[in-house]
C-alpha positions in Angstrom: 0.0 0.0 0.0 1.3 3.4 -0.9 1.7 5.1 2.3 1.3 8.5 0.7 -2.3 7.9 -0.4 -4.9 9.3 1.7 -8.5 9.9 1.9 -9.2 13.6 2.0 -12.1 15.3 4.1 -13.6 18.3 2.7 -15.8 20.3 4.9 -17.9 23.1 3.5 -15.6 26.0 4.1 -12.7 24.2 2.4 -14.1 24.4 -1.1 -17.2 26.6 -1.1 -15.5 30.0 -1.8 -13.2 28.6 -4.5 -16.1 27.3 -6.7 -18.1 29.6 -8.8 -21.3 28.9 -10.5 -19.6 28.7 -14.0 -17.4 26.0 -12.6 -20.5 23.8 -11.6 -22.1 24.5 -14.9 -19.1 23.4 -16.9 -18.7 20.1 -14.6 -22.5 19.2 -15.0 -22.3 19.9 -18.8 -19.3 17.7 -19.0 -20.8 14.8 -16.9 -24.0 14.8 -19.1 -21.9 14.8 -22.2 -20.0 11.8 -21.2 -23.3 10.1 -20.2 -24.7 10.7 -23.8 -21.5 9.2 -25.2 -21.7 6.1 -23.1 -18.7 7.1 -20.9 -20.3 6.8 -17.6 -20.6 4.0 -15.0 -24.2 3.1 -14.6 -26.2 5.4 -12.4 -28.7 4.2 -9.6 -31.0 5.6 -7.1 -32.1 4.3 -3.8 -34.8 6.0 -1.8 -35.9 5.3 1.9 -38.5 6.8 4.1 -37.5 7.3 7.7 -39.9 8.4 10.6 -39.1 12.1 10.2 -37.6 12.5 6.7 -36.3 10.6 3.7 -33.0 9.3 2.4 -31.7 9.4 -1.1 -28.6 7.5 -2.2 -27.4 8.2 -5.8 -24.6 6.2 -7.3 -22.6 6.6 -10.6 -19.3 7.3 -12.2 -17.6 9.1 -15.1 -14.9 7.7 -17.4 -12.0 9.6 -19.0 -8.4 10.4 -18.5 -9.2 10.3 -14.8 -12.2 8.0 -14.0 -14.2 8.3 -10.8 -17.0 6.5 -9.2 -19.0 7.5 -6.2 -22.2 8.1 -4.3 -24.2 10.7 -2.5 -26.1 9.9 0.6 -28.4 12.7 1.6 -31.2 13.0 4.2 -34.2 15.4 3.6 -35.6 16.2 7.1 -37.6 19.2 6.6 -38.2 19.9 10.3 -34.4 19.9 11.1 -34.0 23.7 11.1 -36.9 24.2 13.3 -36.4 21.2 15.7 -32.7 20.8 15.8 -31.0 23.8 14.3 -29.6 21.6 11.4 -30.0 21.9 7.6 -32.9 20.4 6.3 -30.9 18.6 3.6 -27.5 17.2 4.7 -25.3 14.2 3.8 -21.9 13.2 2.2 -20.5 12.5 -1.1 -18.0 9.8 -1.5 -15.4 9.9 -4.5 -13.3 7.0 -5.4 -10.6 6.2 -8.1 -12.7 4.0 -10.6 -9.5 2.5 -11.8 -8.7 0.8 -8.4 -11.6 1.7 -6.2 -9.2 3.7 -3.8 -11.5 6.1 -1.6 -10.2 9.4 -2.7 -12.3 12.0 -0.7 -15.3 12.6 1.3 -17.3 15.8 0.9 -20.1 17.7 2.8 -22.9 17.4 0.2 -25.3 20.2 0.7 -23.3 22.9 -1.1 -22.4 20.7 -4.2 -26.1 19.3 -4.2 -27.5 23.0 -4.3 -25.1 24.3 -6.9 -25.1 21.2 -9.3 -28.9 21.1 -9.3 -29.2 24.9 -10.1 -26.2 24.5 -12.7 -28.1 21.6 -14.5 -31.0 24.0 -15.0 -28.6 26.5 -16.6 -27.3 23.8 -18.9 -30.8 22.8 -20.0 -31.8 26.5 -20.5 -29.2 27.1 -23.1 -31.2 24.8 -25.4 -34.7 25.5 -24.1 -35.2 29.0 -23.4 -37.8 31.0 -25.2 -36.6 33.9 -27.6 -36.7 37.5 -26.4 -36.7 39.0 -23.0 -37.0 36.6 -20.3 -39.6 36.9 -17.4 -38.7 34.5 -14.7 -41.2 33.0 -12.3 -40.0 31.0 -9.1 -42.1 29.0 -6.9 -40.0 28.6 -3.8 -37.9 30.7 -1.6 -35.1 28.6 -0.2 -31.6 28.3 -0.9 -32.3 26.4 -4.1 -34.5 29.1 -5.5 -31.7 31.6 -5.0 -29.2 29.2 -6.7 -31.5 28.7 -9.5 -31.7 32.5 -10.1 -27.9 32.7 -9.9 -27.4 29.8 -12.4 -29.8 31.2 -15.0 -28.2 34.6 -14.9 -25.0 33.0 -16.1 -26.8 31.8 -19.3 -29.3 34.7 -20.0 -30.4 38.2 -19.0 -33.4 38.3 -17.0 -35.8 41.3 -17.2 -37.9 40.5 -14.1 -38.5 38.1 -11.5 -41.9 37.0 -9.9 -41.6 34.8 -6.8 -44.4 32.8 -5.0 -44.7 30.7 -2.0 -46.8 29.7 1.1 -45.1 31.8 3.8 -45.6 35.4 3.1 -43.0 36.7 5.7 -40.3 34.4 4.3 -41.4 35.3 0.8 -41.1 38.8 1.6 -37.4 38.4 3.0 -36.5 36.4 0.1 -37.7 39.1 -2.4 -35.6 41.7 -0.6 -32.7 39.4 -0.7 -32.7 38.7 -4.4 -33.6 42.2 -5.4 -30.3 43.6 -3.5 -28.1 40.7 -4.6 -29.1 40.7 -8.4 -30.3 44.1 -8.9 -33.3 42.9 -10.8 -37.0 43.9 -10.4 -38.4 41.3 -8.1 -42.0 41.0 -6.9 -44.0 38.5 -4.7 -47.4 37.3 -6.2 -49.7 34.5 -6.1 -48.7 31.2 -7.8 -51.2 31.8 -10.5 -50.2 35.3 -11.3 -46.5 34.0 -11.3 -47.3 31.3 -13.8 -49.4 33.5 -16.1 -46.8 36.2 -16.3 -43.6 34.2 -16.9 -42.1 32.5 -19.9 -39.6 30.8 -17.6 -40.9 29.0 -14.5 -38.8 27.3 -11.9 -40.6 25.1 -9.4 -38.3 24.0 -6.2 -40.3 23.0 -3.4 -40.8 19.7 -1.4 -44.6 19.6 -2.4 -46.3 16.4 -2.7 -49.4 18.0 -4.3 -49.3 19.9 -7.5 -49.9 23.7 -7.4 -49.1 24.7 -11.0 -52.3 24.4 -13.2 -52.1 23.4 -16.8 -54.4 26.4 -17.8 -52.0 28.9 -16.2 -48.9 28.0 -18.6 -48.4 30.2 -21.6 -47.4 28.8 -24.9 -43.6 28.9 -25.4 -42.9 28.6 -21.6 -39.9 26.7 -20.3 -40.5 25.0 -17.1 -37.5 23.8 -14.9 -39.4 21.2 -12.5 -36.8 20.9 -9.8 -38.7 19.7 -6.7 -39.7 16.3 -7.6 -37.0 13.8 -6.8 -38.7 11.0 -4.9 -41.9 9.0 -5.2 -44.9 11.0 -4.5 -43.3 14.6 -4.9 -45.4 16.7 -7.3 -45.5 20.4 -8.3 -47.0 20.4 -11.8 -50.3 19.4 -13.0 -49.9 16.3 -14.9 -52.0 17.6 -17.7 -49.2 20.0 -18.4 -47.4 17.1 -20.0 -49.9 16.4 -22.7 -48.9 19.3 -24.8 -45.2 19.7 -23.7 -41.8 18.3 -24.8 -40.1 16.6 -21.8 -36.4 16.6 -21.3 -34.9 14.7 -18.3 -31.6 14.6 -16.6 -31.7 10.9 -16.6 -34.7 9.1 -18.3 -34.6 6.1 -15.9 -35.0 8.3 -13.0 -37.6 10.8 -14.1 -40.0 8.2 -15.0 -39.7 6.8 -11.4 -39.3 10.0 -9.2 -39.5 13.0 -11.2 -42.6 15.1 -12.3 -42.9 12.6 -15.3 -44.0 9.7 -12.8 -47.4 11.4 -12.3 -48.2 12.0 -16.1 -47.1 8.5 -16.7 -49.2 7.0 -13.9 -52.3 8.7 -15.1 -51.8 7.5 -18.8 -51.1 11.2 -20.0 -47.9 10.4 -21.7 -45.8 7.0 -22.0 -42.2 6.4 -21.1 -41.5 6.5 -24.8 -42.8 10.0 -25.0 -39.9 11.4 -23.2 -38.3 13.6 -25.8 -34.5 13.4 -24.7 -32.1 13.4 -21.9 -29.9 16.6 -21.1 -26.8 15.0 -22.7 -28.4 14.4 -25.9 -29.0 18.2 -26.2 -25.3 18.8 -25.3 -24.0 16.5 -27.9 -26.4 17.6 -30.6 -28.0 14.1 -30.9 -31.5 15.9 -30.7 -32.5 19.5 -31.1 -33.9 21.6 -28.1 -36.5 24.2 -28.8 -37.6 23.9 -32.4 -40.4 26.6 -32.3 -41.6 29.6 -30.3 -44.9 28.1 -29.0 -43.8 24.7 -27.6 -43.8 24.1 -23.8 -40.6 22.5 -22.7 -40.1 20.8 -19.4 -36.8 20.0 -17.9 -37.6 17.3 -15.5 -34.7 17.5 -12.9 -34.2 14.7 -10.4 -30.5 15.2 -9.8 -27.8 12.4 -10.6 -24.8 11.1 -9.0 -22.8 11.8 -12.2 -23.4 15.5 -11.5 -22.2 15.2 -7.8 -19.2 13.1 -8.9 -18.1 15.5 -11.6 -18.3 18.4 -9.3 -16.5 16.5 -6.6 -13.8 15.3 -8.9 -13.3 19.0 -10.1 -13.0 20.1 -6.4 -10.6 17.2 -5.6 -8.3 17.7 -8.5 -8.2 21.5 -7.6 -7.4 21.0 -3.9 -5.8 17.6 -3.5 -2.2 19.2 -3.1 -3.5 21.8 -0.4 -1.8 20.9 2.8 -4.8 22.4 4.9 -7.1 19.6 3.6 -7.1 17.0 6.4 -6.4 13.4 5.0 -6.4 10.0 6.7 -4.8 6.5 5.6 -7.8 4.3 5.8 -5.8 1.1 5.6 -3.2 1.8 8.4 
């Protein structure tokens, strides 16, 4: 055993300030390009319910000059902040060398999860945005909602933002924060008003009952459906899918745990109606938006190849940094 090999331990502060949203966008785009080219180790997803929340374990790998395999084990416990002073979503990412399985690093997962999820929306937006001025609607006011706005601003200009959510106090604070940070007109509105007056709509809540109705969606709208990532979660009226083109991050996931699960279960669409995966847009295997009136849904469930690509980027950037704690697992 090479005594110099160590498993590095990355807490949040060791990498958060060194990674920009553009870095995550590049890493996520590369991961899905590799997936479309068949240069990934099979992705998989395990979901488990717990008394006070749920767990997701996502696995997969990327192959190239340096090859990596890993997993993310996340818990979603949505009363954590209120009851325990802990993040509502927390966990770890494990990164290994796919040539020999050596455990390279363990990362705090929430920052990478937040940023790569938003980055994936930005990657999809490059191919699916409507023409002309962008009027963004966001349903949700948490960390993911802010990250989604940040990511979209990396790939397009936004004329105005409308935000909706259940808690008016939290919503008001979020509007103030976003307006100050991004210097864009932001207003809080009902969900119906937000939907009817937006041509880009992001939904990022933990809802299990849909709140976006079919009749509220304008022709030509791009919808990033971000919240549904486990069985039962639902933000969009399944009828929206009847007249939409659906692009998923990973098809095998969205039909089981994404927004698409509900439209499929109700017989509104079939699995074979899924138009494309994100990687197919990136590689040019399929076209994205083809006309001004089509409704395009990016069904985002999150995938380990996104996590692993981002973790590998951080690892390569910081592996020689002496401030990162490392341990030899095999001593």
